[in-house]
N, C-alpha and C positions, 0 to 999 in steps of 0.2 A: 441529700444523696447525690453523689457524683454521677454525671452523665456518662454512659458507656462510650468508649472510644469508637469512632466511626471506622469501619474497615476500609482500607485503602486498596484499590484495584491494582493488581500486579500482573503483568503479561506473562512472565516466566520466572522460575526460580533460578538462582545462580548456579552455574556449572561447578564452580569450586566454592566450598563453604568454609574452608579453614586455610589460613595463611600463617606460616611460621618464618620468623627472621632467621637468616643463616647463623648469626651470632646474637642470640636473644639478650636484651638488656634487662628483661623482666619476664617472669613466667606468668604474671597476672594477665589473663585474657581480656581483650576488648571485644564486646559483643555488638555487632552491627545488625539491626533488625532488617527484615526482608524489605520493608517499605523504605528504609533508609538507603539500602542498596539500590532499590528501584529508582529513587530520585537521582542518585549518582549516575546510574546507567542512562536514564533519559536525558538529563541535563548536561552531563559532562561528555558522555560518549555519543549519544544521538543528537546532541545540541538543541534540545527543546528549550523553549522559553519557559519561564515560570508558569505562564498562563496555559501553555500547551501541556505542560507536565500536570498541572492541576486538573485540567479537563480529562486527560488520559487516566489519571488515578481516581477521578471522581471525588475530589476534595477541594477545599478552598485554597486560594493562592497563599494566604497567610499560613495555612497548615503546611503547604509545600515548603515555604521559606524556613519554617521551624525544623521540619524533618531534614531538609537539605543541609542546614547549618550544623545540626547535630551530627550528621553523617560525615561532613567535612572535618569537623573537630576530631572525631574518632579515628578517621584515617590518618590525620596529621599526627595524632598521638602514637599510633602504631608505627609510623615511619620514624618519628623523632625519638621515641622511647624504646624502640626495638621490641615491641610486645606482640604476641600472637593475636590474630584477628579471626573471630568466628562470626559467620553470618547465620542468623536463624531467629525465629520467634517474631513477635510483633503482632499487630492487628491488621491483617491483610486477607484478601481473597483473590484466588487466581481467576483468570479469564475462563468462562465456561468452555471455550474451545481454544486450543492453541495451534490448530492446524491452519492450512491455507485459507479456509473460509471464515476464520474468526472475525466477527463483525466489530470488535471493540476498536476504539479510536487509536490505541497504541499499536495494535497489530496491523490495522489498515495503513497507518502512516509508515510503519516499518517496511511493509511490502512495497509501498510507493517509493520509499527511499532506495530500497534494494533494486527496484525496477529501474529507477533513474540512473543508479550507478552502473547497472548492467548495460543500459543503452549507451552511457558515456564511454564505457570500455569498448563496446562493439563498434561505435561510430568512428573509432580511430582506424578501423580497417574497412572491410566490405560488409555491407548489411543491406537486406531487402526489407522495406517497409510496405505494408498494404493499408489501404484505406477503403472502407465501404464507400461506394461511388454512385452518384446520380447527378448528371448535368453539372459537373464541376464541384458539387458539394458533398459533404459527408452524409451518406444515406443513414437515416436514423433508426432503422430496425434491422439488426444483424441477420436474423433468421430469414428475412425476405430479400436479402441482397442479391441483385442480378449481376452486378459488376463490382470488381475491385480495381482500384488504380494502384499499380506497383511502382515503387520508387527504389531504384538501385542507387546506393550511396557508397562513397569511398572517402575516407578521411573527413567525415562530417559534411560532405557536399553531395547533392544529388547529381548523378552523372547520366542517368537515363530513366525514362518512365514508359509505362505501357498500361493500357486498360484491357482487362481480361474478363470474359463472361464466365459466370459460375455454372452455366449449362443446366440450370434447374436444381442445383444442389440445395438442400434444405438445411435446417438447423444442425442436425447431427453430422452431416457430411462436409460442412464448410471448413471445419478445423482441419480435416484431412486434405481438403482441396488446397488450403493455404500452405500446409506443410509440404505437399507435393510440389508446390510452386516456390519452395525455398524461402517462405516468409518467416521472418524472425520477430517482427513487431507489427501489431494491428492497431489501427486507429478507427474507432467507430462511434456511433451514437448509442442507442439503447441496445442492451444485450442481456439475455436471461442467464440465470445461475448455471444451468446445465451447459450452455455454450461456453461460459467462462471456464468451467471445469475441463471441458474438452480441449480448449485452447491451452490451458495450463499443462494438461497431459501431453499435448503436442509440442510443448516447449516454446510456445509463442507468447511473447509479452503483450499485454493488453493496455491500451489507453482508451477508456470508454467515456461516454458523455460528452463527446466533442461535437461542436457544430461549426458550420461555415465551410470555407473553401478547403478542399482536400490538399491542394498544393501548399496553402499557407500553413495548414496543420502539420504537414510533413516537415516543412522548414522550421517551424516552431519546435518540433520534437528534437530535431538535430541541434537546435540552439539551446536546448534545455529549458524552453519557455512554454511548453505545451501545458495548458490547463485542462485537466480531465476531471470529470465529476465522479464522486464515489457513490452517487445514488442512481447511476444509469442502468438499472436493472429493469427488465421487463419479463415477468414470469407468467402473465396470463395467456390463455389461448385466444387468439384473435378471431373475431367473427368475420364472416365473409365480407371482404371489402375494407376491413379495418386495417389501418397501417399507422403504427406509432409515429412514423416519419411525417405524417400529415398534420400533427399537432402544431399549433402556433408556439412561438417563443414564450417560455415561462409556463406552458400548460402542464399540469400534473394530472396523471390518470390514476391517482391513488384510490379513487372510488371503485375501480375494477381491477386493481392489482398490479398496475404498471407504474414503476417508479418514474419520477419526473425526468424528462429528457433534457 
C-alpha cells in the first residue's frame, strides 16, 4: 500500500489562479499544484535556498527539489507552447494564521524581509530610530524601559542623538510615547506580544532580541547588518524586583513563560 503524500505547508494561496496566452498555441491546460506554485514563489521570488524552502514548507530538501523541478518544467511548457496555466489542487495545508502574528517560518521571514526593505527605503531620507537604553546598552525588558536613546538619521547616517526619559510610562503607553516622539524604528531586547501589537498599530518597525551597545546596534541597522532574534518575547507578569534584563547571556526563562533574550 502506497504511503499517503505528506501535506506541504503553504503560507498563502495565489492571487491569480489562471493564465491565458494572448495567442494560444494549444487549448490543453497545464495544471500547477499549489505546492509547486509555493516553491516558485519562495525560491524564485523570495530567493530562499532549497534548505530554507524545505524548512518553511515542512518537507525534505529532496522533496523540494522534485516539486520545484516539476514546477519549472510546467511554466516553461506554458511559455514555449502557448498553453493556459491553471493553479490548483495538490497536497498542501495553509498556515493556521496568515495575519501579522502568524508564527510560521515563512511568514516570520517574509515580515523580516519586508521590514528590512522598508528600513532601506526610509534610510535614504530622514528617519528617527529609538533604542531601549541603560548605561549605553540595549535595555532588555521593553515594558520597564526608563530611557530611550533617539537617533536622527539622514541618507543612512546618524546626524544627531538624544536620550529621553519615559517619565514612568509602562507597557501600554510606551508605543504612544514613541509615536509622539516621531520614532519610526525601535531596537530593543525582550518584548511581549501585546507591546509588539501596539507598536505595529503605531506604525513602528521593531527589531527585538538585540543585545550590546545601543550606538553599535543603530549603526548596524543602517548598514543592513542588525541581527535580531525572532524569539525575543516576554509574556509573563514579573514578580517584584524581577527584570528580564538582569539575566546573563544565553539565559532562557522558558520555565516561567519568558522567551530567551
